[in-house]
C-alpha positions in Angstrom: 0.3 0.4 0.0 3.2 2.6 1.3 4.5 1.8 -2.4 1.5 2.5 -4.4 0.6 5.9 -2.3 4.2 6.4 -3.1 4.0 6.0 -6.6 0.7 7.7 -7.1 2.1 11.1 -5.3 5.2 11.3 -7.9 5.1 13.8 -10.2 7.3 12.5 -13.0 6.6 14.1 -16.5 4.5 16.9 -15.1 6.7 19.7 -16.3 6.6 17.8 -19.7 2.6 18.0 -19.7 2.9 21.7 -19.0 5.3 22.0 -22.0 2.8 20.0 -24.0 -0.4 22.1 -22.9 1.4 25.4 -23.0 3.0 24.7 -26.6 -0.9 23.0 -27.7 -2.6 26.6 -26.5 0.4 28.8 -28.5 -1.0 26.7 -31.8 -4.5 27.3 -31.0 -4.3 30.9 -30.7 -1.5 30.8 -34.2 -4.6 29.1 -36.2 -6.8 31.7 -35.1 -5.0 34.3 -35.7 -4.1 32.7 -39.1 -8.0 32.8 -39.6 -8.2 36.3 -38.9 -5.7 37.4 -41.1 -6.9 35.3 -44.3 -10.3 36.9 -43.6 -10.9 40.0 -46.8 -11.8 42.8 -44.3 -8.8 42.5 -41.7 -6.7 42.0 -45.1 -8.5 45.7 -46.8 -7.7 47.4 -43.0 -4.1 45.9 -43.1 -3.2 47.6 -47.1 -5.1 50.9 -46.2 -2.6 51.1 -43.3 0.4 50.4 -44.8 -0.9 52.5 -47.9 -1.8 55.4 -45.8 1.6 55.4 -43.8 3.8 55.1 -47.4 1.4 58.5 -48.8 2.0 60.2 -45.1 5.7 60.3 -46.1 5.7 61.2 -49.7 
């Protein structure tokens, strides 16, 4: 019984699991950004912003 308790209390691999969760969250966030950036409305706003910035200087 004591051996089973010791085995269940071990936290080996906990850091690896935390890194995996953080990596999956980052991948999900990146996917969301890609989906947003592919929309025509966002692309038009960014193009307009860059165009205004370049024509303002000239």
